[in-house]
N, C-alpha and C positions, 0 to 999 in steps of 0.2 A: 740436597744431593749427597749420596752416600760416598764416603771416602773408603776405599778398600786398600789397606796396606797389604803389600804382596809378600808372600813367602814362597819362593821357588825352591823346591827340594830336589837335590841331586846328591846321590851317595850319602844320604842321611844328613846333609848340611843345608842351611839356608844360603842360597847363592843367587847371583844374577848373571844372565848371559847377555852379551852384546849382540843385538839383532838376531837372537835365537841361535847363535853359533855355539855349539857345545865345546869348541876348542878355545873359546874366549870366556872363561868362567872366573868370576870373583866370588870367593867365599866370604860371607859376612858374619855368619854365626854357625858354629858347629852343632848348635842345639836349636832346631826350629821351634820346639815347644817354648823354650825360654824367650825366643824372639817374639812368638805370639803373645806371651805374657807381657812383654814390654809394650807391644802395640796396644793391648787392652788397658794396661795401666796408664797409657797416654790418652785414653778416652775413646778408642774405637770400640765398636760392637762387632764389626765384621772383619774377617781375614780372608783374603783371596789367596788360595793355595794352588800352586801348580806342581803336579808330580812330574818332574822332568824325566825321571827314569821311566815312568809309565808312558809319557808322550813319545819317548824314543823307542821303547821296547814293545809298545802295544798292549801291555798288561800293567795294572797298578803295582807300584813298588813301595808305597809309603802309607798304606791305609792305617797301619798301627800309629803312625805319627798323627794322622788326622784324628783318630780316636782320642789320643792324649790331649791334643789341642782343645777338643770339645770338652772332655771330661775334667781335665786338670785346670784349664784356663777359662772355660765357659764362653768361648767365642762362637759367634755364628760363622760357619765356614762355607765358603763358596769354593768348590774344588774342581779342577780340570786336569787332564793329562792321562792318556791311556784308557779312556772309557770307550770300550768297544763291545761290551756285552751287558745284557740286562742284569746278569748276576753281579757284575761290578757295581752297577747302580744300587742294587739291593744291599750290597756290603757297605757302600759309602753312606747310604741313608741310615742303615742300621748303626753305623759308627757315629751318627749324629750330624752329618753334613746337612746343611739347609738347602744348598743349591749345587747342581752338578753341571759342568760345562762340557758340551759335546761338540767336537770340532771335525775331526777326520770323517766321521760317519755321516756328516751332513753331505759330503761329496760322494762317498763310496756306497752309502746305504741309507738313503732318506727314509725308507720304510722303518728302519730301526729307530729313527728319531720320532716318527709318528707313534710307534708303539710306546716309546718312553714317555712322550707327552701325554698319552692316554692314561698311563699309570700314575704319573706324577705331574699333573698339568701346571702347577705353579712352581715347580722346582727344577725344571730342565732349562738350561741356558744354552743358546747357540753360541759357539765360539768361532767367529769368522776372522781369520788372520790373513792379511793381505799385504803383498809386496807389489808396488806399482799397479794397484788395482786388481791383481790376480790372486786367487786364493792359494795359500800354501798349506800342506797337510803333513801328517806324520812328524809332529813336533817341529814343524817349519822346515824340515829337511828336504821335502819334495815340493816342487812347484807344480802348478796346474795351469791349464789354459782357460780355467773357469773364472769368469768375472765375479768379483765380490758382490756387486750389485745384483747380479742374477740370482746368487744364492740367497741374499738377504730378501729379495722380493718374494721368494717362495716360502719364507719362514711361517707366515700366518697359516698357510695351507697345511703345514706340518704340525700345527698346534703350538708353535713356539711363541712365547710372549716376552721373552727376555733375550738380550743379545750383548755379548762382549765383543767389541770390534777392536782389533789390534792392528795398528799401523806398524808393520814389522820394521820398516826402514828407520823408524824413530825410536824403536824399543831399546831401552838400556843405554842410550847415547846422549840423553839430556839435551836434545835439540829443540824442544818445545812441541806443543801439540798442534795438529792441523784441525783447527776448529771447523772449517768449512767442510772437511771430510765427514766429521761426525754429524753435522747438521744434515748433510746430504743422505747419509746412511740411515738416519732416523726417519727421514722423509720417505725413503724407499721401503723401509721396514714397516712403517705404520705404527711404530711404538718406540719408546725411548731406548737409548743404548747406554751401555757402560763403556766409557772411553778408556782405551789402554794404549800406551806407547807415547813416549816423548815428554812426559811431564817433567819439567826441570825447575820451575819456579812457582811461587804462590800465584803469580799472575796467570799462569796456565790454568790453574784450578779456578781462579776468578773468572776467566774467560769462558770456561766450560759451564760454570754455574750460571753465568749470565744468559746462557741459551735457554734455561728453564728446565724444570723437571719433566716436561713433556717432550723434551729433546734428549737430554742427558740425565739418565737415572743415577749414574754414579761414575766415579773415576778410580782407576787403579794406579797407585803410586808405588814405585819400587826403589830404583837406584837413587832417586833424588832424596828419599827419606834416609836410606842407608848412608849416603854421602853427606847428610846433614845440610842439604841446600835449604831446607826448612824443616820444622818439626811437624809431627802428626797433629799435635794440638793446634798449631797454627793453621794447618790445612783444614781441620774440622771447622774452625771458626769461619774461614773464608768460604767454605762450602755451605755454610748455613746450619751446621750441626749434624748430628748423626740421625739417620732415618731408620 
């Protein structure tokens, strides 16, 4: 199982939000590139980057930082936030990103997702963010009446083979993961998921890894790493190493 240490970028700094609330921001490192270097030095190969400026504004705001993380640090980057145009995907992949996470467009423009997966079949990731089972979009600031499971069940038809599923109610608050939710979402999707939201202890990672790679492909860890609840090196051991 892959462990993706998270770097959420807002205003040029590495931050974390509580439950996606832009008014509840904690700055952990004013230099996201230095933070990425730290994660790589601790043994990771992947970095999960969220462009919070892009998610809020609808246009990417930190592509230059992604370029530096790739070129200066040598990390494999999975990036999401503000991806609304094919031209944005072209810029991100040209910058060296390995994977791009599409969220809002899953709801507002599924045809865009189909076009993207046709162009980059192995690099497009669905980002489904849910609160109480309903999808939230536009950087989690807008709720919808769309059930997360309905969106997930349609992903294969859109050409999507990877999914980051975020439990918003647990994101950034260190409350533990909802293992049953990820098991159910993987069943509905028909392929493994990347679990996001609530990781607070090594036991959470152990429980997700126990589901098997056919259920959970990876896990995103953020606040727990920044708050030193455990180290990234410890997480990688529990997860079974880097994939």
